[in-house]
PyMOL commands that place a pseudoatom at each C-alpha (Angstrom):
pseudoatom trace, name=CA, resn=UNK, resi=1, chain=A, elem=C, hetatm=0, pos=[36.046, -24.022, 31.193]
pseudoatom trace, name=CA, resn=UNK, resi=2, chain=A, elem=C, hetatm=0, pos=[38.649, -23.623, 28.433]
pseudoatom trace, name=CA, resn=UNK, resi=3, chain=A, elem=C, hetatm=0, pos=[40.535, -20.353, 28.087]
pseudoatom trace, name=CA, resn=UNK, resi=4, chain=A, elem=C, hetatm=0, pos=[39.905, -18.196, 25.009]
pseudoatom trace, name=CA, resn=UNK, resi=5, chain=A, elem=C, hetatm=0, pos=[43.053, -16.868, 23.361]
pseudoatom trace, name=CA, resn=UNK, resi=6, chain=A, elem=C, hetatm=0, pos=[43.232, -13.426, 21.842]
pseudoatom trace, name=CA, resn=UNK, resi=7, chain=A, elem=C, hetatm=0, pos=[45.305, -12.079, 18.998]
pseudoatom trace, name=CA, resn=UNK, resi=8, chain=A, elem=C, hetatm=0, pos=[47.998, -10.741, 21.337]
pseudoatom trace, name=CA, resn=UNK, resi=9, chain=A, elem=C, hetatm=0, pos=[48.452, -14.177, 22.933]
pseudoatom trace, name=CA, resn=UNK, resi=10, chain=A, elem=C, hetatm=0, pos=[49.521, -15.480, 19.543]
pseudoatom trace, name=CA, resn=UNK, resi=11, chain=A, elem=C, hetatm=0, pos=[51.507, -12.564, 18.121]
pseudoatom trace, name=CA, resn=UNK, resi=12, chain=A, elem=C, hetatm=0, pos=[53.708, -11.879, 21.160]
pseudoatom trace, name=CA, resn=UNK, resi=13, chain=A, elem=C, hetatm=0, pos=[55.137, -15.452, 21.445]
pseudoatom trace, name=CA, resn=UNK, resi=14, chain=A, elem=C, hetatm=0, pos=[55.702, -15.502, 17.691]
pseudoatom trace, name=CA, resn=UNK, resi=15, chain=A, elem=C, hetatm=0, pos=[57.558, -12.205, 17.925]
pseudoatom trace, name=CA, resn=UNK, resi=16, chain=A, elem=C, hetatm=0, pos=[59.867, -13.406, 20.660]
pseudoatom trace, name=CA, resn=UNK, resi=17, chain=A, elem=C, hetatm=0, pos=[60.411, -16.723, 18.883]
pseudoatom trace, name=CA, resn=UNK, resi=18, chain=A, elem=C, hetatm=0, pos=[61.439, -15.030, 15.658]
pseudoatom trace, name=CA, resn=UNK, resi=19, chain=A, elem=C, hetatm=0, pos=[63.535, -12.514, 17.571]
pseudoatom trace, name=CA, resn=UNK, resi=20, chain=A, elem=C, hetatm=0, pos=[65.527, -15.094, 19.481]
pseudoatom trace, name=CA, resn=UNK, resi=21, chain=A, elem=C, hetatm=0, pos=[65.969, -17.172, 16.332]
pseudoatom trace, name=CA, resn=UNK, resi=22, chain=A, elem=C, hetatm=0, pos=[67.531, -14.201, 14.574]
pseudoatom trace, name=CA, resn=UNK, resi=23, chain=A, elem=C, hetatm=0, pos=[69.795, -13.133, 17.453]
pseudoatom trace, name=CA, resn=UNK, resi=24, chain=A, elem=C, hetatm=0, pos=[72.710, -15.511, 16.694]
pseudoatom trace, name=CA, resn=UNK, resi=25, chain=A, elem=C, hetatm=0, pos=[73.000, -14.147, 13.176]
pseudoatom trace, name=CA, resn=UNK, resi=26, chain=A, elem=C, hetatm=0, pos=[72.592, -10.461, 14.001]
pseudoatom trace, name=CA, resn=UNK, resi=27, chain=A, elem=C, hetatm=0, pos=[74.160, -9.918, 17.387]
pseudoatom trace, name=CA, resn=UNK, resi=28, chain=A, elem=C, hetatm=0, pos=[77.123, -11.112, 19.371]
pseudoatom trace, name=CA, resn=UNK, resi=29, chain=A, elem=C, hetatm=0, pos=[77.154, -12.173, 22.989]
pseudoatom trace, name=CA, resn=UNK, resi=30, chain=A, elem=C, hetatm=0, pos=[78.216, -8.683, 24.036]
pseudoatom trace, name=CA, resn=UNK, resi=31, chain=A, elem=C, hetatm=0, pos=[75.267, -7.082, 22.226]
pseudoatom trace, name=CA, resn=UNK, resi=32, chain=A, elem=C, hetatm=0, pos=[72.821, -9.052, 24.369]
pseudoatom trace, name=CA, resn=UNK, resi=33, chain=A, elem=C, hetatm=0, pos=[73.882, -7.097, 27.399]
pseudoatom trace, name=CA, resn=UNK, resi=34, chain=A, elem=C, hetatm=0, pos=[73.485, -3.710, 25.643]
pseudoatom trace, name=CA, resn=UNK, resi=35, chain=A, elem=C, hetatm=0, pos=[70.871, -1.578, 27.525]
pseudoatom trace, name=CA, resn=UNK, resi=36, chain=A, elem=C, hetatm=0, pos=[69.844, 0.136, 24.295]
pseudoatom trace, name=CA, resn=UNK, resi=37, chain=A, elem=C, hetatm=0, pos=[68.958, -3.169, 22.688]
pseudoatom trace, name=CA, resn=UNK, resi=38, chain=A, elem=C, hetatm=0, pos=[66.870, -4.173, 25.720]
pseudoatom trace, name=CA, resn=UNK, resi=39, chain=A, elem=C, hetatm=0, pos=[65.029, -0.863, 25.584]
pseudoatom trace, name=CA, resn=UNK, resi=40, chain=A, elem=C, hetatm=0, pos=[64.259, -1.430, 21.873]
pseudoatom trace, name=CA, resn=UNK, resi=41, chain=A, elem=C, hetatm=0, pos=[62.896, -4.890, 22.653]
pseudoatom trace, name=CA, resn=UNK, resi=42, chain=A, elem=C, hetatm=0, pos=[60.631, -3.547, 25.371]
pseudoatom trace, name=CA, resn=UNK, resi=43, chain=A, elem=C, hetatm=0, pos=[59.445, -0.686, 23.148]
pseudoatom trace, name=CA, resn=UNK, resi=44, chain=A, elem=C, hetatm=0, pos=[58.562, -3.034, 20.288]
pseudoatom trace, name=CA, resn=UNK, resi=45, chain=A, elem=C, hetatm=0, pos=[56.716, -5.356, 22.682]
pseudoatom trace, name=CA, resn=UNK, resi=46, chain=A, elem=C, hetatm=0, pos=[54.650, -2.451, 24.067]
pseudoatom trace, name=CA, resn=UNK, resi=47, chain=A, elem=C, hetatm=0, pos=[53.830, -1.276, 20.546]
pseudoatom trace, name=CA, resn=UNK, resi=48, chain=A, elem=C, hetatm=0, pos=[52.542, -4.738, 19.601]
pseudoatom trace, name=CA, resn=UNK, resi=49, chain=A, elem=C, hetatm=0, pos=[50.367, -4.926, 22.728]
pseudoatom trace, name=CA, resn=UNK, resi=50, chain=A, elem=C, hetatm=0, pos=[48.936, -1.439, 22.082]
pseudoatom trace, name=CA, resn=UNK, resi=51, chain=A, elem=C, hetatm=0, pos=[48.162, -2.244, 18.468]
pseudoatom trace, name=CA, resn=UNK, resi=52, chain=A, elem=C, hetatm=0, pos=[46.411, -5.471, 19.456]
pseudoatom trace, name=CA, resn=UNK, resi=53, chain=A, elem=C, hetatm=0, pos=[44.335, -3.568, 22.026]
pseudoatom trace, name=CA, resn=UNK, resi=54, chain=A, elem=C, hetatm=0, pos=[43.304, -1.037, 19.381]
pseudoatom trace, name=CA, resn=UNK, resi=55, chain=A, elem=C, hetatm=0, pos=[42.306, -3.841, 17.015]
pseudoatom trace, name=CA, resn=UNK, resi=56, chain=A, elem=C, hetatm=0, pos=[40.132, -5.481, 19.670]
pseudoatom trace, name=CA, resn=UNK, resi=57, chain=A, elem=C, hetatm=0, pos=[38.459, -2.155, 20.617]
pseudoatom trace, name=CA, resn=UNK, resi=58, chain=A, elem=C, hetatm=0, pos=[37.755, -1.358, 16.971]
pseudoatom trace, name=CA, resn=UNK, resi=59, chain=A, elem=C, hetatm=0, pos=[36.267, -4.806, 16.440]
pseudoatom trace, name=CA, resn=UNK, resi=60, chain=A, elem=C, hetatm=0, pos=[34.002, -4.403, 19.466]
pseudoatom trace, name=CA, resn=UNK, resi=61, chain=A, elem=C, hetatm=0, pos=[32.858, -0.988, 18.268]
pseudoatom trace, name=CA, resn=UNK, resi=62, chain=A, elem=C, hetatm=0, pos=[32.094, -2.358, 14.821]
pseudoatom trace, name=CA, resn=UNK, resi=63, chain=A, elem=C, hetatm=0, pos=[30.017, -5.168, 16.336]
pseudoatom trace, name=CA, resn=UNK, resi=64, chain=A, elem=C, hetatm=0, pos=[28.179, -2.749, 18.660]
pseudoatom trace, name=CA, resn=UNK, resi=65, chain=A, elem=C, hetatm=0, pos=[27.418, -0.316, 15.863]
pseudoatom trace, name=CA, resn=UNK, resi=66, chain=A, elem=C, hetatm=0, pos=[26.228, -3.141, 13.638]
pseudoatom trace, name=CA, resn=UNK, resi=67, chain=A, elem=C, hetatm=0, pos=[23.976, -4.466, 16.398]
pseudoatom trace, name=CA, resn=UNK, resi=68, chain=A, elem=C, hetatm=0, pos=[22.641, -0.965, 16.999]
pseudoatom trace, name=CA, resn=UNK, resi=69, chain=A, elem=C, hetatm=0, pos=[21.829, -0.506, 13.335]
pseudoatom trace, name=CA, resn=UNK, resi=70, chain=A, elem=C, hetatm=0, pos=[20.037, -3.853, 13.264]
pseudoatom trace, name=CA, resn=UNK, resi=71, chain=A, elem=C, hetatm=0, pos=[18.002, -2.907, 16.354]
pseudoatom trace, name=CA, resn=UNK, resi=72, chain=A, elem=C, hetatm=0, pos=[17.063, 0.460, 14.862]
pseudoatom trace, name=CA, resn=UNK, resi=73, chain=A, elem=C, hetatm=0, pos=[16.160, -1.206, 11.588]
pseudoatom trace, name=CA, resn=UNK, resi=74, chain=A, elem=C, hetatm=0, pos=[13.974, -3.753, 13.388]
pseudoatom trace, name=CA, resn=UNK, resi=75, chain=A, elem=C, hetatm=0, pos=[12.257, -1.011, 15.384]
pseudoatom trace, name=CA, resn=UNK, resi=76, chain=A, elem=C, hetatm=0, pos=[11.625, 1.025, 12.243]
pseudoatom trace, name=CA, resn=UNK, resi=77, chain=A, elem=C, hetatm=0, pos=[10.215, -2.028, 10.474]
pseudoatom trace, name=CA, resn=UNK, resi=78, chain=A, elem=C, hetatm=0, pos=[7.880, -2.734, 13.394]
pseudoatom trace, name=CA, resn=UNK, resi=79, chain=A, elem=C, hetatm=0, pos=[6.751, 0.887, 13.562]
pseudoatom trace, name=CA, resn=UNK, resi=80, chain=A, elem=C, hetatm=0, pos=[6.192, 0.958, 9.819]
pseudoatom trace, name=CA, resn=UNK, resi=81, chain=A, elem=C, hetatm=0, pos=[4.072, -2.170, 10.009]
pseudoatom trace, name=CA, resn=UNK, resi=82, chain=A, elem=C, hetatm=0, pos=[1.840, -0.958, 12.809]
pseudoatom trace, name=CA, resn=UNK, resi=83, chain=A, elem=C, hetatm=0, pos=[1.396, 2.505, 11.315]
pseudoatom trace, name=CA, resn=UNK, resi=84, chain=A, elem=C, hetatm=0, pos=[1.047, 1.784, 7.608]
pseudoatom trace, name=CA, resn=UNK, resi=85, chain=A, elem=C, hetatm=0, pos=[0.398, -1.890, 6.961]
pseudoatom trace, name=CA, resn=UNK, resi=86, chain=A, elem=C, hetatm=0, pos=[-2.636, -2.203, 9.222]
pseudoatom trace, name=CA, resn=UNK, resi=87, chain=A, elem=C, hetatm=0, pos=[-5.892, -1.667, 7.344]
pseudoatom trace, name=CA, resn=UNK, resi=88, chain=A, elem=C, hetatm=0, pos=[-9.252, -1.397, 9.041]
pseudoatom trace, name=CA, resn=UNK, resi=89, chain=A, elem=C, hetatm=0, pos=[-11.596, -3.681, 7.074]
pseudoatom trace, name=CA, resn=UNK, resi=90, chain=A, elem=C, hetatm=0, pos=[-14.552, -2.013, 5.389]
pseudoatom trace, name=CA, resn=UNK, resi=91, chain=A, elem=C, hetatm=0, pos=[-16.852, -4.889, 6.297]
pseudoatom trace, name=CA, resn=UNK, resi=92, chain=A, elem=C, hetatm=0, pos=[-16.710, -7.124, 9.366]
pseudoatom trace, name=CA, resn=UNK, resi=93, chain=A, elem=C, hetatm=0, pos=[-19.068, -9.111, 11.567]
pseudoatom trace, name=CA, resn=UNK, resi=94, chain=A, elem=C, hetatm=0, pos=[-19.045, -6.402, 14.233]
pseudoatom trace, name=CA, resn=UNK, resi=95, chain=A, elem=C, hetatm=0, pos=[-19.783, -3.667, 11.678]
pseudoatom trace, name=CA, resn=UNK, resi=96, chain=A, elem=C, hetatm=0, pos=[-22.628, -5.718, 10.223]
pseudoatom trace, name=CA, resn=UNK, resi=97, chain=A, elem=C, hetatm=0, pos=[-24.203, -5.993, 13.680]
pseudoatom trace, name=CA, resn=UNK, resi=98, chain=A, elem=C, hetatm=0, pos=[-23.686, -2.285, 14.318]
pseudoatom trace, name=CA, resn=UNK, resi=99, chain=A, elem=C, hetatm=0, pos=[-25.067, -1.046, 11.009]
pseudoatom trace, name=CA, resn=UNK, resi=100, chain=A, elem=C, hetatm=0, pos=[-28.079, -3.362, 11.155]
pseudoatom trace, name=CA, resn=UNK, resi=101, chain=A, elem=C, hetatm=0, pos=[-28.997, -1.939, 14.553]
pseudoatom trace, name=CA, resn=UNK, resi=102, chain=A, elem=C, hetatm=0, pos=[-28.549, 1.673, 13.481]
pseudoatom trace, name=CA, resn=UNK, resi=103, chain=A, elem=C, hetatm=0, pos=[-30.423, 0.985, 10.251]
pseudoatom trace, name=CA, resn=UNK, resi=104, chain=A, elem=C, hetatm=0, pos=[-33.341, -0.521, 12.188]
pseudoatom trace, name=CA, resn=UNK, resi=105, chain=A, elem=C, hetatm=0, pos=[-33.648, 2.647, 14.305]
pseudoatom trace, name=CA, resn=UNK, resi=106, chain=A, elem=C, hetatm=0, pos=[-33.450, 4.919, 11.251]
pseudoatom trace, name=CA, resn=UNK, resi=107, chain=A, elem=C, hetatm=0, pos=[-36.003, 2.912, 9.273]
pseudoatom trace, name=CA, resn=UNK, resi=108, chain=A, elem=C, hetatm=0, pos=[-38.256, 2.800, 12.362]
pseudoatom trace, name=CA, resn=UNK, resi=109, chain=A, elem=C, hetatm=0, pos=[-38.264, 6.605, 12.433]
pseudoatom trace, name=CA, resn=UNK, resi=110, chain=A, elem=C, hetatm=0, pos=[-38.994, 6.701, 8.688]
pseudoatom trace, name=CA, resn=UNK, resi=111, chain=A, elem=C, hetatm=0, pos=[-41.876, 4.277, 9.233]
pseudoatom trace, name=CA, resn=UNK, resi=112, chain=A, elem=C, hetatm=0, pos=[-43.395, 6.427, 11.973]
pseudoatom trace, name=CA, resn=UNK, resi=113, chain=A, elem=C, hetatm=0, pos=[-43.124, 9.589, 9.866]
pseudoatom trace, name=CA, resn=UNK, resi=114, chain=A, elem=C, hetatm=0, pos=[-44.674, 7.931, 6.821]
pseudoatom trace, name=CA, resn=UNK, resi=115, chain=A, elem=C, hetatm=0, pos=[-47.818, 6.662, 8.582]
pseudoatom trace, name=CA, resn=UNK, resi=116, chain=A, elem=C, hetatm=0, pos=[-50.977, 7.472, 6.571]
pseudoatom trace, name=CA, resn=UNK, resi=117, chain=A, elem=C, hetatm=0, pos=[-53.255, 10.208, 7.900]
pseudoatom trace, name=CA, resn=UNK, resi=118, chain=A, elem=C, hetatm=0, pos=[-56.198, 7.821, 8.038]
pseudoatom trace, name=CA, resn=UNK, resi=119, chain=A, elem=C, hetatm=0, pos=[-54.293, 5.593, 10.431]
pseudoatom trace, name=CA, resn=UNK, resi=120, chain=A, elem=C, hetatm=0, pos=[-53.223, 8.497, 12.622]
pseudoatom trace, name=CA, resn=UNK, resi=121, chain=A, elem=C, hetatm=0, pos=[-56.731, 9.909, 12.824]
pseudoatom trace, name=CA, resn=UNK, resi=122, chain=A, elem=C, hetatm=0, pos=[-58.468, 6.556, 13.210]
pseudoatom trace, name=CA, resn=UNK, resi=123, chain=A, elem=C, hetatm=0, pos=[-60.899, 7.369, 10.375]
pseudoatom trace, name=CA, resn=UNK, resi=124, chain=A, elem=C, hetatm=0, pos=[-61.962, 4.660, 7.918]
pseudoatom trace, name=CA, resn=UNK, resi=125, chain=A, elem=C, hetatm=0, pos=[-60.896, 5.338, 4.375]
pseudoatom trace, name=CA, resn=UNK, resi=126, chain=A, elem=C, hetatm=0, pos=[-61.693, 3.299, 1.338]
pseudoatom trace, name=CA, resn=UNK, resi=127, chain=A, elem=C, hetatm=0, pos=[-58.843, 4.853, -0.635]
pseudoatom trace, name=CA, resn=UNK, resi=128, chain=A, elem=C, hetatm=0, pos=[-56.066, 4.147, 1.907]
pseudoatom trace, name=CA, resn=UNK, resi=129, chain=A, elem=C, hetatm=0, pos=[-54.566, 0.753, 2.613]
pseudoatom trace, name=CA, resn=UNK, resi=130, chain=A, elem=C, hetatm=0, pos=[-52.314, 0.997, 5.649]
pseudoatom trace, name=CA, resn=UNK, resi=131, chain=A, elem=C, hetatm=0, pos=[-50.434, -2.160, 4.702]
pseudoatom trace, name=CA, resn=UNK, resi=132, chain=A, elem=C, hetatm=0, pos=[-49.692, -0.884, 1.211]
pseudoatom trace, name=CA, resn=UNK, resi=133, chain=A, elem=C, hetatm=0, pos=[-47.086, 1.521, -0.054]
pseudoatom trace, name=CA, resn=UNK, resi=134, chain=A, elem=C, hetatm=0, pos=[-44.018, 3.102, 1.472]
pseudoatom trace, name=CA, resn=UNK, resi=135, chain=A, elem=C, hetatm=0, pos=[-45.156, 2.853, 5.090]
pseudoatom trace, name=CA, resn=UNK, resi=136, chain=A, elem=C, hetatm=0, pos=[-45.504, -0.898, 4.861]
pseudoatom trace, name=CA, resn=UNK, resi=137, chain=A, elem=C, hetatm=0, pos=[-42.199, -1.340, 3.039]
pseudoatom trace, name=CA, resn=UNK, resi=138, chain=A, elem=C, hetatm=0, pos=[-40.275, 0.770, 5.546]
pseudoatom trace, name=CA, resn=UNK, resi=139, chain=A, elem=C, hetatm=0, pos=[-41.877, -1.086, 8.468]
pseudoatom trace, name=CA, resn=UNK, resi=140, chain=A, elem=C, hetatm=0, pos=[-40.894, -4.469, 7.047]
pseudoatom trace, name=CA, resn=UNK, resi=141, chain=A, elem=C, hetatm=0, pos=[-37.384, -3.187, 6.315]
pseudoatom trace, name=CA, resn=UNK, resi=142, chain=A, elem=C, hetatm=0, pos=[-36.957, -1.866, 9.851]
pseudoatom trace, name=CA, resn=UNK, resi=143, chain=A, elem=C, hetatm=0, pos=[-38.188, -5.127, 11.348]
pseudoatom trace, name=CA, resn=UNK, resi=144, chain=A, elem=C, hetatm=0, pos=[-35.919, -7.207, 9.120]
pseudoatom trace, name=CA, resn=UNK, resi=145, chain=A, elem=C, hetatm=0, pos=[-32.888, -5.137, 10.048]
pseudoatom trace, name=CA, resn=UNK, resi=146, chain=A, elem=C, hetatm=0, pos=[-33.772, -5.402, 13.754]
pseudoatom trace, name=CA, resn=UNK, resi=147, chain=A, elem=C, hetatm=0, pos=[-34.005, -9.192, 13.493]
pseudoatom trace, name=CA, resn=UNK, resi=148, chain=A, elem=C, hetatm=0, pos=[-30.632, -9.353, 11.691]
pseudoatom trace, name=CA, resn=UNK, resi=149, chain=A, elem=C, hetatm=0, pos=[-29.048, -7.076, 14.302]
pseudoatom trace, name=CA, resn=UNK, resi=150, chain=A, elem=C, hetatm=0, pos=[-30.322, -9.263, 17.143]
pseudoatom trace, name=CA, resn=UNK, resi=151, chain=A, elem=C, hetatm=0, pos=[-29.311, -12.519, 15.460]
pseudoatom trace, name=CA, resn=UNK, resi=152, chain=A, elem=C, hetatm=0, pos=[-25.833, -11.264, 14.588]
pseudoatom trace, name=CA, resn=UNK, resi=153, chain=A, elem=C, hetatm=0, pos=[-25.405, -9.948, 18.119]
pseudoatom trace, name=CA, resn=UNK, resi=154, chain=A, elem=C, hetatm=0, pos=[-26.084, -13.362, 19.629]
pseudoatom trace, name=CA, resn=UNK, resi=155, chain=A, elem=C, hetatm=0, pos=[-23.946, -15.068, 16.992]
pseudoatom trace, name=CA, resn=UNK, resi=156, chain=A, elem=C, hetatm=0, pos=[-20.867, -12.844, 17.160]
pseudoatom trace, name=CA, resn=UNK, resi=157, chain=A, elem=C, hetatm=0, pos=[-20.953, -11.533, 20.743]
pseudoatom trace, name=CA, resn=UNK, resi=158, chain=A, elem=C, hetatm=0, pos=[-22.449, -14.317, 22.831]
pseudoatom trace, name=CA, resn=UNK, resi=159, chain=A, elem=C, hetatm=0, pos=[-19.164, -14.586, 24.772]
pseudoatom trace, name=CA, resn=UNK, resi=160, chain=A, elem=C, hetatm=0, pos=[-19.647, -11.021, 26.048]
pseudoatom trace, name=CA, resn=UNK, resi=161, chain=A, elem=C, hetatm=0, pos=[-22.828, -11.982, 27.862]
pseudoatom trace, name=CA, resn=UNK, resi=162, chain=A, elem=C, hetatm=0, pos=[-22.609, -13.001, 31.509]
pseudoatom trace, name=CA, resn=UNK, resi=163, chain=A, elem=C, hetatm=0, pos=[-25.301, -13.635, 34.098]
pseudoatom trace, name=CA, resn=UNK, resi=164, chain=A, elem=C, hetatm=0, pos=[-22.918, -12.889, 36.964]
pseudoatom trace, name=CA, resn=UNK, resi=165, chain=A, elem=C, hetatm=0, pos=[-23.576, -9.119, 36.982]
pseudoatom trace, name=CA, resn=UNK, resi=166, chain=A, elem=C, hetatm=0, pos=[-27.154, -9.233, 35.736]
pseudoatom trace, name=CA, resn=UNK, resi=167, chain=A, elem=C, hetatm=0, pos=[-28.519, -6.088, 34.116]
pseudoatom trace, name=CA, resn=UNK, resi=168, chain=A, elem=C, hetatm=0, pos=[-25.746, -3.956, 35.632]
pseudoatom trace, name=CA, resn=UNK, resi=169, chain=A, elem=C, hetatm=0, pos=[-23.468, -5.283, 32.912]
pseudoatom trace, name=CA, resn=UNK, resi=170, chain=A, elem=C, hetatm=0, pos=[-23.648, -2.930, 29.860]
pseudoatom trace, name=CA, resn=UNK, resi=171, chain=A, elem=C, hetatm=0, pos=[-23.404, -5.899, 27.486]
pseudoatom trace, name=CA, resn=UNK, resi=172, chain=A, elem=C, hetatm=0, pos=[-26.394, -7.548, 29.141]
pseudoatom trace, name=CA, resn=UNK, resi=173, chain=A, elem=C, hetatm=0, pos=[-28.380, -4.309, 29.013]
pseudoatom trace, name=CA, resn=UNK, resi=174, chain=A, elem=C, hetatm=0, pos=[-27.470, -3.852, 25.340]
pseudoatom trace, name=CA, resn=UNK, resi=175, chain=A, elem=C, hetatm=0, pos=[-28.717, -7.341, 24.577]
pseudoatom trace, name=CA, resn=UNK, resi=176, chain=A, elem=C, hetatm=0, pos=[-31.941, -6.939, 26.564]
pseudoatom trace, name=CA, resn=UNK, resi=177, chain=A, elem=C, hetatm=0, pos=[-32.870, -3.558, 25.078]
pseudoatom trace, name=CA, resn=UNK, resi=178, chain=A, elem=C, hetatm=0, pos=[-32.061, -4.720, 21.560]
pseudoatom trace, name=CA, resn=UNK, resi=179, chain=A, elem=C, hetatm=0, pos=[-34.208, -7.817, 22.016]
pseudoatom trace, name=CA, resn=UNK, resi=180, chain=A, elem=C, hetatm=0, pos=[-37.131, -5.761, 23.394]
pseudoatom trace, name=CA, resn=UNK, resi=181, chain=A, elem=C, hetatm=0, pos=[-36.808, -3.322, 20.510]
pseudoatom trace, name=CA, resn=UNK, resi=182, chain=A, elem=C, hetatm=0, pos=[-36.946, -6.155, 17.979]
pseudoatom trace, name=CA, resn=UNK, resi=183, chain=A, elem=C, hetatm=0, pos=[-40.031, -7.632, 19.671]
pseudoatom trace, name=CA, resn=UNK, resi=184, chain=A, elem=C, hetatm=0, pos=[-41.656, -4.188, 19.562]
pseudoatom trace, name=CA, resn=UNK, resi=185, chain=A, elem=C, hetatm=0, pos=[-41.076, -3.933, 15.809]
pseudoatom trace, name=CA, resn=UNK, resi=186, chain=A, elem=C, hetatm=0, pos=[-42.391, -7.450, 15.167]
pseudoatom trace, name=CA, resn=UNK, resi=187, chain=A, elem=C, hetatm=0, pos=[-45.483, -6.787, 17.282]
pseudoatom trace, name=CA, resn=UNK, resi=188, chain=A, elem=C, hetatm=0, pos=[-46.144, -3.486, 15.509]
pseudoatom trace, name=CA, resn=UNK, resi=189, chain=A, elem=C, hetatm=0, pos=[-46.038, -5.128, 12.082]
pseudoatom trace, name=CA, resn=UNK, resi=190, chain=A, elem=C, hetatm=0, pos=[-48.142, -8.082, 13.233]
pseudoatom trace, name=CA, resn=UNK, resi=191, chain=A, elem=C, hetatm=0, pos=[-50.826, -5.771, 14.711]
pseudoatom trace, name=CA, resn=UNK, resi=192, chain=A, elem=C, hetatm=0, pos=[-50.985, -3.391, 11.770]
pseudoatom trace, name=CA, resn=UNK, resi=193, chain=A, elem=C, hetatm=0, pos=[-54.613, -2.871, 10.586]
pseudoatom trace, name=CA, resn=UNK, resi=194, chain=A, elem=C, hetatm=0, pos=[-55.735, -4.196, 7.231]
pseudoatom trace, name=CA, resn=UNK, resi=195, chain=A, elem=C, hetatm=0, pos=[-58.705, -1.935, 6.610]
pseudoatom trace, name=CA, resn=UNK, resi=196, chain=A, elem=C, hetatm=0, pos=[-57.218, 1.495, 7.178]
pseudoatom trace, name=CA, resn=UNK, resi=197, chain=A, elem=C, hetatm=0, pos=[-59.105, 1.990, 10.404]
pseudoatom trace, name=CA, resn=UNK, resi=198, chain=A, elem=C, hetatm=0, pos=[-56.979, 3.183, 13.333]
pseudoatom trace, name=CA, resn=UNK, resi=199, chain=A, elem=C, hetatm=0, pos=[-53.712, 1.718, 14.461]
pseudoatom trace, name=CA, resn=UNK, resi=200, chain=A, elem=C, hetatm=0, pos=[-54.976, -0.473, 17.279]
pseudoatom trace, name=CA, resn=UNK, resi=201, chain=A, elem=C, hetatm=0, pos=[-51.914, 0.571, 19.311]
pseudoatom trace, name=CA, resn=UNK, resi=202, chain=A, elem=C, hetatm=0, pos=[-49.430, -0.896, 16.839]
pseudoatom trace, name=CA, resn=UNK, resi=203, chain=A, elem=C, hetatm=0, pos=[-47.741, 2.489, 16.321]
pseudoatom trace, name=CA, resn=UNK, resi=204, chain=A, elem=C, hetatm=0, pos=[-47.023, 2.723, 20.059]
pseudoatom trace, name=CA, resn=UNK, resi=205, chain=A, elem=C, hetatm=0, pos=[-45.378, -0.704, 19.942]
pseudoatom trace, name=CA, resn=UNK, resi=206, chain=A, elem=C, hetatm=0, pos=[-43.189, 0.407, 17.049]
pseudoatom trace, name=CA, resn=UNK, resi=207, chain=A, elem=C, hetatm=0, pos=[-42.175, 3.668, 18.720]
pseudoatom trace, name=CA, resn=UNK, resi=208, chain=A, elem=C, hetatm=0, pos=[-41.377, 1.912, 21.995]
pseudoatom trace, name=CA, resn=UNK, resi=209, chain=A, elem=C, hetatm=0, pos=[-39.351, -0.680, 20.109]
pseudoatom trace, name=CA, resn=UNK, resi=210, chain=A, elem=C, hetatm=0, pos=[-37.367, 2.003, 18.303]
pseudoatom trace, name=CA, resn=UNK, resi=211, chain=A, elem=C, hetatm=0, pos=[-36.627, 3.864, 21.559]
pseudoatom trace, name=CA, resn=UNK, resi=212, chain=A, elem=C, hetatm=0, pos=[-35.493, 0.659, 23.214]
pseudoatom trace, name=CA, resn=UNK, resi=213, chain=A, elem=C, hetatm=0, pos=[-33.115, -0.136, 20.371]
pseudoatom trace, name=CA, resn=UNK, resi=214, chain=A, elem=C, hetatm=0, pos=[-31.738, 3.408, 20.353]
pseudoatom trace, name=CA, resn=UNK, resi=215, chain=A, elem=C, hetatm=0, pos=[-30.898, 3.264, 24.072]
pseudoatom trace, name=CA, resn=UNK, resi=216, chain=A, elem=C, hetatm=0, pos=[-29.297, -0.154, 23.616]
pseudoatom trace, name=CA, resn=UNK, resi=217, chain=A, elem=C, hetatm=0, pos=[-27.096, 1.148, 20.811]
pseudoatom trace, name=CA, resn=UNK, resi=218, chain=A, elem=C, hetatm=0, pos=[-26.133, 4.192, 22.872]
pseudoatom trace, name=CA, resn=UNK, resi=219, chain=A, elem=C, hetatm=0, pos=[-24.829, 1.931, 25.652]
pseudoatom trace, name=CA, resn=UNK, resi=220, chain=A, elem=C, hetatm=0, pos=[-22.245, 0.423, 23.296]
pseudoatom trace, name=CA, resn=UNK, resi=221, chain=A, elem=C, hetatm=0, pos=[-21.460, 3.265, 20.904]
for i in range(1, 221): cmd.bond("trace and resi %d" % i, "trace and resi %d" % (i + 1))
show_as sticks, trace
zoom trace
């Protein structure tokens, strides 16, 4: 491994070289044995070594301070990025799945509250069509949203499902309850009466489906 030479290794030999080159012109042979002259030589040599040491220390401090400033700057840039530059997207696949599920539960409740009196009482009515109007529209909307929630759940979160833990896994329970809720909505719409006479149990299917979906959503959010 080659030796690295510092500034003092170069300046000190040059000093002595220039000094001895100038001795014949500036001093006689008797002056070389003068103790005062030797003391001056030693003093000048020590001064050069001290000055070189100070230069090296100052250089190291400058490099350390520069490195410290760069590290602080990098840390500040990283902190600024994570705190300010990150933006939560307004719309995403996960939010679509979430809002479709919540919307299906809300519209299911609206559907149940908007059921015609003739259907609730099981009395025939020539003036009421159960499959017409707001009740029908809200039922179809709730069912559509439930189907979209279930489909998007399988599409975007199928990797979360595992048969290893069975129904003890919250993701598996979420999937099962959501699927049962969707089937309840579809069955309720399919069994809705056409003549305004009774509900033939279709309202119970819808309510059970809505409760199942609500519990499934609660497991995740």
